[in-house]
Residue frames as a rotation matrix with the C-alpha (Angstrom) as fourth column:
UNK 1
0.510 0.184 0.840 -102.90
-0.752 -0.378 0.540 18.61
0.417 -0.907 -0.054 30.45
UNK 2
0.982 -0.155 0.103 -101.59
0.088 0.874 0.478 15.10
-0.164 -0.460 0.873 31.10
UNK 3
0.422 -0.882 0.212 -98.28
0.674 0.148 -0.724 15.87
0.607 0.448 0.656 29.43
UNK 4
0.145 -0.325 0.935 -97.86
-0.398 -0.884 -0.245 18.93
0.906 -0.337 -0.257 31.65
UNK 5
0.753 0.185 0.632 -98.43
-0.658 0.231 0.716 16.84
-0.014 -0.955 0.296 34.75
UNK 6
0.882 -0.467 0.065 -96.09
0.471 0.880 -0.064 14.15
-0.027 0.087 0.996 33.49
UNK 7
0.231 -0.823 0.519 -93.41
0.360 -0.423 -0.831 16.75
0.904 0.379 0.198 32.71
UNK 8
0.338 -0.034 0.941 -93.84
-0.717 -0.656 0.234 18.30
0.609 -0.754 -0.246 36.15
UNK 9
0.946 0.035 0.324 -93.46
-0.244 0.732 0.636 14.86
-0.215 -0.681 0.701 37.80
UNK 10
0.639 -0.761 0.113 -90.32
0.696 0.509 -0.506 14.07
0.327 0.402 0.855 35.80
UNK 11
0.092 -0.621 0.778 -88.78
-0.017 -0.783 -0.622 17.49
0.996 0.044 -0.082 36.61
UNK 12
0.641 0.194 0.743 -89.67
-0.719 -0.187 0.669 17.02
0.268 -0.963 0.020 40.31
UNK 13
0.933 -0.303 0.193 -87.90
0.198 0.882 0.429 13.65
-0.300 -0.362 0.883 40.48
UNK 14
0.408 -0.824 0.394 -84.98
0.678 -0.016 -0.735 14.98
0.612 0.567 0.552 38.46
UNK 15
0.316 -0.238 0.918 -84.67
-0.412 -0.906 -0.093 17.98
0.855 -0.349 -0.384 40.80
UNK 16
0.489 -0.063 0.870 -84.59
-0.860 0.132 0.493 15.72
-0.146 -0.989 0.011 43.89
UNK 17
0.751 -0.277 -0.600 -82.43
-0.115 0.839 -0.532 13.01
0.651 0.468 0.598 42.27
UNK 18
-0.352 -0.930 0.101 -79.48
-0.310 0.014 -0.951 13.70
0.883 -0.366 -0.293 44.61
UNK 19
-0.306 0.321 0.896 -81.76
-0.951 -0.058 -0.304 13.33
-0.046 -0.945 0.323 47.62
UNK 20
0.780 0.623 -0.060 -83.24
-0.626 0.775 -0.085 10.10
-0.007 0.104 0.995 46.28
UNK 21
0.348 -0.746 -0.568 -79.75
-0.081 0.580 -0.811 8.71
0.934 0.328 0.141 45.72
UNK 22
-0.585 -0.571 0.576 -78.71
-0.576 -0.207 -0.791 9.67
0.571 -0.794 -0.208 49.27
UNK 23
0.158 0.735 0.659 -81.83
-0.966 0.253 -0.050 7.99
-0.204 -0.629 0.750 50.67
UNK 24
0.866 0.187 -0.464 -81.13
-0.349 0.890 -0.292 4.80
0.359 0.415 0.836 48.74
UNK 25
0.066 -0.934 -0.350 -77.56
0.086 0.355 -0.931 4.74
0.994 0.031 0.104 50.04
UNK 26
0.816 0.335 -0.472 -78.46
0.496 0.015 0.868 5.71
0.298 -0.942 -0.154 53.65
UNK 27
-0.130 -0.927 -0.352 -75.66
0.971 -0.191 0.144 8.26
-0.201 -0.323 0.925 53.70
UNK 28
-0.889 -0.363 -0.280 -75.74
0.345 -0.932 0.114 12.02
-0.303 0.005 0.953 54.22
UNK 29
-0.219 0.891 0.398 -79.49
0.947 0.096 0.306 12.27
0.235 0.444 -0.865 53.75
UNK 30
0.478 0.498 -0.723 -79.98
0.734 -0.679 0.017 15.46
-0.483 -0.539 -0.690 55.78
UNK 31
-0.173 -0.628 -0.759 -77.19
0.029 -0.774 0.633 17.52
-0.984 0.088 0.152 54.30
UNK 32
-0.909 -0.102 0.403 -77.94
0.387 0.149 0.910 16.40
-0.153 0.983 -0.096 50.72
UNK 33
-0.001 0.987 0.158 -81.66
0.993 -0.018 0.121 17.19
0.122 0.157 -0.980 51.16
UNK 34
0.440 0.152 -0.885 -80.97
0.484 -0.870 0.091 20.64
-0.756 -0.469 -0.456 52.66
UNK 35
-0.565 -0.699 -0.439 -78.49
-0.056 -0.498 0.866 21.52
-0.823 0.513 0.241 49.89
UNK 36
-0.801 0.310 0.513 -80.82
0.598 0.369 0.711 20.12
0.031 0.876 -0.481 47.23
UNK 37
0.183 0.970 -0.157 -83.85
0.977 -0.197 -0.081 21.97
-0.109 -0.139 -0.984 48.60
UNK 38
0.565 0.070 -0.822 -82.27
0.313 -0.940 0.135 25.38
-0.764 -0.334 -0.553 49.06
UNK 39
-0.068 -0.685 -0.725 -79.57
-0.568 -0.571 0.593 25.50
-0.820 0.452 -0.351 46.37
UNK 40
-0.305 -0.042 0.952 -80.71
0.473 0.861 0.189 22.84
-0.827 0.507 -0.242 43.94
UNK 41
0.760 0.649 0.035 -82.30
0.386 -0.407 -0.828 25.45
-0.523 0.642 -0.560 41.69
UNK 42
0.439 -0.720 -0.538 -78.79
-0.837 -0.545 0.046 26.62
-0.326 0.430 -0.842 40.81
UNK 43
0.755 -0.194 -0.627 -76.86
-0.287 0.762 -0.581 24.20
0.590 0.618 0.520 38.66
UNK 44
-0.319 -0.943 0.098 -73.86
-0.465 0.065 -0.883 24.41
0.826 -0.327 -0.459 40.97
UNK 45
-0.313 0.276 0.909 -75.97
-0.932 0.097 -0.350 23.55
-0.185 -0.956 0.226 44.07
UNK 46
0.758 0.652 -0.022 -77.56
-0.636 0.730 -0.250 20.61
-0.146 0.203 0.968 42.27
UNK 47
0.477 -0.666 -0.574 -74.18
-0.211 0.547 -0.810 19.24
0.853 0.507 0.120 41.11
UNK 48
-0.543 -0.667 0.511 -72.68
-0.655 -0.045 -0.754 19.63
0.526 -0.744 -0.413 44.62
UNK 49
0.080 0.658 0.749 -75.70
-0.912 0.351 -0.211 17.81
-0.402 -0.667 0.628 46.11
UNK 50
0.888 0.195 -0.416 -75.32
-0.389 0.801 -0.455 15.04
0.244 0.566 0.787 43.52
UNK 51
-0.003 -0.974 -0.227 -71.58
-0.336 0.215 -0.917 14.81
0.942 0.073 -0.328 44.32
UNK 52
-0.497 -0.143 0.856 -72.31
-0.866 0.020 -0.500 14.53
0.054 -0.990 -0.133 48.06
UNK 53
0.511 0.786 0.348 -74.91
-0.784 0.592 -0.188 11.85
-0.353 -0.177 0.919 47.40
UNK 54
0.879 -0.192 -0.436 -72.46
-0.164 0.737 -0.656 9.81
0.447 0.648 0.617 45.27
UNK 55
-0.035 -0.931 0.364 -69.48
-0.852 -0.163 -0.498 10.21
0.523 -0.328 -0.787 47.65
UNK 56
0.083 0.053 -0.995 -68.54
0.172 0.983 0.066 6.82
0.982 -0.177 0.072 49.10
UNK 57
0.951 0.280 0.132 -68.89
-0.101 -0.121 0.987 6.29
0.293 -0.952 -0.086 52.80
UNK 58
0.048 -0.948 0.316 -65.74
-0.873 -0.193 -0.448 6.78
0.486 -0.254 -0.836 54.85
UNK 59
0.567 0.081 -0.820 -64.49
0.104 0.980 0.168 3.39
0.817 -0.181 0.547 55.94
UNK 60
0.437 -0.398 0.807 -63.40
-0.893 -0.298 0.337 3.10
0.106 -0.868 -0.486 59.54
UNK 61
0.349 -0.414 -0.840 -60.70
-0.040 0.890 -0.455 0.51
0.936 0.192 0.294 60.00
UNK 62
0.616 -0.144 0.775 -60.00
-0.787 -0.077 0.612 -0.88
-0.028 -0.987 -0.160 63.42
UNK 63
0.212 -0.621 -0.754 -56.91
-0.242 0.715 -0.656 -2.96
0.947 0.321 0.001 63.79
UNK 64
0.875 0.091 0.476 -56.54
-0.485 0.197 0.852 -5.07
-0.016 -0.976 0.216 66.90
UNK 65
0.099 -0.928 -0.358 -53.00
-0.448 0.280 -0.849 -5.93
0.888 0.245 -0.389 67.76
UNK 66
0.970 0.202 0.136 -52.32
-0.220 0.487 0.845 -8.64
0.104 -0.850 0.517 70.31
UNK 67
0.051 -0.997 0.061 -48.89
-0.876 -0.074 -0.477 -8.86
0.480 -0.029 -0.877 71.82
UNK 68
0.936 0.318 -0.150 -48.28
-0.237 0.885 0.400 -12.52
0.260 -0.339 0.904 72.45
UNK 69
0.128 -0.972 -0.197 -44.55
-0.108 0.184 -0.977 -12.28
0.986 0.146 -0.081 73.03
UNK 70
-0.912 -0.391 0.119 -45.00
-0.136 0.016 -0.991 -11.74
0.386 -0.920 -0.068 76.79
UNK 71
-0.126 0.915 -0.384 -47.93
0.594 0.379 0.709 -13.27
0.794 -0.139 -0.591 78.58
UNK 72
0.111 0.250 0.962 -49.64
-0.541 -0.797 0.269 -11.14
0.834 -0.550 0.046 81.22
UNK 73
-0.111 -0.215 -0.970 -48.34
0.663 0.711 -0.233 -12.22
0.740 -0.669 0.063 84.61
UNK 74
0.635 0.317 0.705 -49.47
-0.318 -0.725 0.612 -10.72
0.705 -0.612 -0.359 87.85
UNK 75
-0.237 -0.854 -0.463 -46.54
0.305 0.388 -0.870 -10.71
0.923 -0.347 0.168 90.22
UNK 76
-0.703 0.001 0.711 -48.21
-0.573 -0.594 -0.566 -8.85
0.422 -0.805 0.418 93.07
UNK 77
-0.571 0.546 -0.613 -50.13
0.679 0.734 0.022 -10.71
0.462 -0.404 -0.790 95.74
UNK 78
-0.652 0.431 0.624 -53.18
-0.475 -0.874 0.108 -8.74
0.591 -0.226 0.774 96.77
UNK 79
-0.657 0.488 -0.576 -55.56
0.727 0.611 -0.312 -9.25
0.200 -0.623 -0.756 99.68
UNK 80
0.262 0.791 0.552 -58.68
0.409 -0.610 0.679 -7.44
0.874 0.048 -0.484 100.84
UNK 81
-0.658 -0.425 0.622 -58.21
-0.294 -0.615 -0.731 -4.82
0.694 -0.664 0.280 103.54
UNK 82
-0.672 0.419 -0.611 -59.75
0.702 0.622 -0.346 -5.97
0.235 -0.661 -0.712 106.85
UNK 83
-0.637 0.403 -0.657 -61.34
0.241 -0.705 -0.667 -2.54
-0.732 -0.583 0.352 107.35
UNK 84
-0.144 0.574 -0.806 -62.66
-0.651 -0.669 -0.360 -1.45
-0.746 0.473 0.469 103.94
UNK 85
0.342 0.255 0.904 -62.35
0.227 0.911 -0.343 -4.68
-0.912 0.323 0.253 101.86
UNK 86
0.798 -0.177 -0.576 -60.46
-0.590 -0.418 -0.690 -2.94
-0.118 0.891 -0.439 99.03
UNK 87
0.843 -0.535 0.050 -57.76
0.530 0.813 -0.240 -5.04
0.087 0.229 0.970 97.32
UNK 88
0.733 -0.673 0.097 -54.31
-0.680 -0.720 0.141 -3.99
-0.025 -0.169 -0.985 98.56
UNK 89
0.033 -0.822 -0.568 -50.82
-0.524 0.470 -0.711 -5.48
0.851 0.321 -0.415 98.45
UNK 90
0.676 0.234 -0.698 -50.34
0.321 0.760 0.565 -8.39
0.663 -0.606 0.439 100.81
UNK 91
-0.215 -0.864 -0.454 -47.20
0.889 0.020 -0.458 -6.73
0.405 -0.502 0.764 102.27
UNK 92
-0.183 0.162 0.970 -48.93
-0.023 -0.987 0.160 -3.40
0.983 0.007 0.185 102.98
UNK 93
-0.785 -0.148 -0.601 -48.87
0.590 0.115 -0.799 -2.29
0.188 -0.982 -0.003 106.60
UNK 94
-0.497 0.644 -0.582 -51.45
0.003 -0.670 -0.743 0.48
-0.868 -0.371 0.331 106.05
UNK 95
0.031 0.613 0.789 -54.33
0.917 0.297 -0.266 0.47
-0.398 0.732 -0.553 103.61
UNK 96
-0.905 -0.422 -0.056 -53.93
0.365 -0.836 0.409 3.33
-0.219 0.350 0.911 101.12
UNK 97
-0.367 0.855 0.366 -57.74
0.389 -0.217 0.896 3.62
0.845 0.471 -0.253 100.77
UNK 98
0.656 0.754 -0.048 -58.88
0.301 -0.202 0.932 3.88
0.693 -0.625 -0.359 104.38
UNK 99
0.012 -0.813 0.582 -55.48
-0.472 -0.518 -0.713 4.56
0.882 -0.266 -0.390 106.02
UNK 100
0.739 0.277 0.614 -56.11
-0.673 0.354 0.650 1.86
-0.037 -0.893 0.448 108.65
UNK 101
-0.409 -0.895 0.177 -53.40
-0.877 0.439 0.194 -0.59
-0.252 -0.075 -0.965 109.72
UNK 102
0.114 0.456 -0.883 -53.81
-0.772 0.600 0.210 -3.92
0.625 0.657 0.421 108.03
UNK 103
0.334 -0.027 0.942 -52.30
-0.830 0.465 0.308 -6.19
-0.446 -0.885 0.133 110.62
UNK 104
0.916 -0.086 -0.391 -50.82
-0.183 0.779 -0.600 -8.49
0.356 0.621 0.698 107.98
UNK 105
0.633 -0.732 0.251 -47.85
-0.100 0.244 0.965 -10.40
-0.767 -0.636 0.081 109.40
UNK 106
0.654 -0.478 -0.587 -44.67
-0.729 -0.191 -0.657 -10.28
0.202 0.858 -0.473 107.41
């Protein structure tokens, strides 16, 4: 009786080996478990689940490029609009936000 229980336990862990590997790697747990649960009884389903569990994580590479050849220079002089306080060009005669005359002397 003990050998039957031990064999059942070993077969259970062997059956869910792909899911256990996915859990230990924290990758694709849901899809490996679903495939293992529903199609693991077929050899093909079990091998596909094992392959998914052993597939390496996709590495996302972010490359930051900084252009230092030309420093950022703001050439426009901006002032707040007297009516709506939005930043507009200092030479503007009319605010393009509120359409009110600015009254800035040129």
